[in-house]
C-alpha positions in Angstrom: 53.7 20.6 -92.4 56.3 17.8 -92.9 57.6 16.8 -89.5 60.9 15.9 -91.2 61.4 19.5 -92.3 60.6 20.8 -88.8 63.1 18.4 -87.3 65.8 19.3 -89.8 65.3 23.0 -88.9 65.5 22.1 -85.2 68.7 20.2 -85.8 70.1 23.3 -87.6 69.0 25.6 -84.7 70.9 23.4 -82.3 73.8 23.2 -84.6 74.1 27.0 -84.6 74.6 26.9 -80.9 77.0 23.9 -81.0 79.2 25.7 -83.4 79.7 28.5 -80.9 81.1 26.3 -78.1 84.8 27.0 -77.5 87.2 24.4 -76.2 87.7 26.1 -72.9 83.9 26.0 -72.4 83.6 22.2 -72.6 83.9 21.9 -68.8 81.3 24.6 -68.0 78.2 23.5 -66.0 74.9 23.4 -67.8 71.3 23.6 -66.5 71.3 19.8 -66.7 72.8 19.0 -63.3 74.5 15.8 -64.4 76.3 17.3 -67.4 79.1 19.7 -68.3 79.0 21.2 -71.7 81.1 18.3 -73.0 78.8 15.7 -71.3 75.7 17.4 -72.8 77.3 17.4 -76.3 78.1 13.7 -75.9 74.5 13.0 -74.9 73.2 15.0 -77.9 75.5 13.1 -80.3 74.5 9.8 -78.7 70.8 10.5 -79.0 71.3 11.4 -82.7 73.0 8.2 -83.3 70.3 6.3 -81.4 67.5 8.0 -83.3 69.2 7.2 -86.6 69.8 3.6 -85.8 66.3 3.1 -84.5 64.8 4.7 -87.6 66.9 2.3 -89.8 66.4 -0.9 -87.8 63.2 -0.4 -85.6 65.3 -0.2 -82.4 68.8 0.4 -81.3 70.8 -1.1 -78.5 71.4 1.0 -75.3 75.1 1.2 -76.3 74.1 3.1 -79.4 71.9 5.5 -77.4 74.8 6.1 -75.0 77.9 5.6 -77.1 78.4 8.9 -78.9 82.0 10.0 -79.3 83.1 13.6 -79.7 86.8 13.1 -80.4 88.7 16.4 -80.7 85.9 18.0 -82.8 82.6 18.1 -80.9 81.0 20.4 -83.6 82.0 17.9 -86.3 80.7 15.0 -84.3 77.4 16.8 -83.9 77.2 17.6 -87.6 77.8 14.0 -88.7 75.3 12.6 -86.2 72.7 15.1 -87.3 73.1 14.2 -90.9 72.6 10.5 -89.9 69.2 11.4 -88.4 68.0 13.3 -91.5 69.1 10.5 -93.8 67.5 7.8 -91.6 64.1 9.5 -91.6 64.3 10.6 -95.3 61.9 8.0 -96.6 58.6 9.8 -96.1 56.4 6.9 -96.9 57.6 5.1 -93.8 56.7 7.8 -91.2 54.1 5.5 -89.6 56.4 2.6 -89.2 57.0 2.0 -85.4 60.4 2.5 -83.8 61.6 2.1 -80.2 62.8 5.3 -78.6 65.1 4.5 -75.6 63.1 3.8 -72.4 60.1 5.8 -73.6 58.5 3.0 -75.7 57.5 2.3 -79.3 56.1 5.1 -81.4 55.4 5.8 -85.1 58.5 7.4 -86.7 56.7 10.7 -87.1 56.1 10.8 -83.3 59.8 9.8 -82.6 60.8 12.8 -84.7 58.8 15.1 -82.4 60.8 13.7 -79.5 64.0 14.5 -81.4 62.8 18.0 -82.3 62.0 18.7 -78.6 65.5 17.5 -77.6 67.1 19.8 -80.2 65.2 22.9 -79.1 65.6 22.4 -75.4 69.2 21.2 -75.5 70.1 24.3 -77.6 68.8 26.4 -74.7 70.9 24.3 -72.2 74.0 24.9 -74.2 73.3 28.6 -74.9 72.7 29.2 -71.2 75.9 27.4 -70.3 78.1 29.4 -72.7 76.1 32.6 -72.2 74.9 33.4 -75.7 71.5 34.6 -76.8 68.9 32.0 -77.9 65.5 32.6 -79.3 63.9 29.4 -80.8 61.4 29.7 -83.7 57.8 29.8 -82.4 56.5 26.9 -84.5 59.1 24.6 -83.0 58.3 25.8 -79.5 54.6 25.2 -80.1 55.2 21.6 -81.3 57.6 20.8 -78.4 55.2 22.3 -75.9 52.4 20.1 -77.1 54.6 17.0 -76.5 56.0 18.2 -73.2 52.4 18.6 -71.8 51.9 14.9 -72.4 55.0 13.6 -70.6 54.0 12.2 -67.2 55.3 14.2 -64.2 55.5 11.7 -61.4 58.1 10.6 -59.0 58.4 7.2 -60.8 59.1 8.8 -64.2 61.1 11.9 -63.2 64.1 12.7 -61.1 67.7 11.5 -60.7 68.6 9.0 -63.4 65.4 9.7 -65.5 65.3 11.7 -68.7 63.7 14.7 -67.0 63.5 16.3 -63.6 60.1 17.1 -62.0 58.4 20.0 -63.5 59.2 23.5 -62.2 56.5 26.1 -61.3 56.4 29.2 -63.4 54.0 32.2 -63.3 50.7 31.9 -65.2 51.8 34.6 -67.7 55.1 32.8 -68.5 56.0 32.6 -72.2 55.4 29.4 -74.1 59.1 28.7 -74.1 59.6 29.2 -70.4 56.6 27.0 -69.9 58.2 24.3 -72.0 61.5 24.5 -70.1 59.6 24.3 -66.8 57.5 21.3 -67.9 60.8 19.5 -68.6 62.2 20.3 -65.2 64.4 23.3 -66.1 64.4 26.6 -64.3 64.0 29.3 -67.0 65.9 31.7 -64.8 68.9 29.4 -64.4 72.2 31.3 -64.1 75.6 29.6 -64.4 77.5 29.3 -61.1 80.5 30.7 -63.0 78.7 34.0 -63.5 
């Protein structure tokens, strides 16, 4: 399996959700307590631009990781940023070259792509829940993201306010792989918008 293909598919899955966001929904709350739909879209675009710049240059300044702009066309901003990621990682011979991923550290580019793929799959759920549309991610993407999520430390020093993830949430032992993934990343799989 080529991790670049899986990542492109994950970006497309997220894109399908992004394209369904309507202007009046941009201020809706999301399962990410710090973000409205607009804030989450801006974070997604910023991360795409950060991953693309880091893949091209080995690292990216924090302003790139946080500087995404949506303008008056969030879906277009997402599309453009997603193309940048695919283009930046297109040279398959360099997948072992190290890049720095935000505050998480330095990893081979192939591992960085698994972080990006996890972001796409989980943020697609965040958006889908916020705008109340169905979302059923492909099982192979869930499997890869779950493997990575199980390796992310769940400590007070690495999780919580201001960190990338909240502390893990408990789910029943018979929870689906996707619900387990969400819970490992601090999301309540049963989240319901306060607007409902």
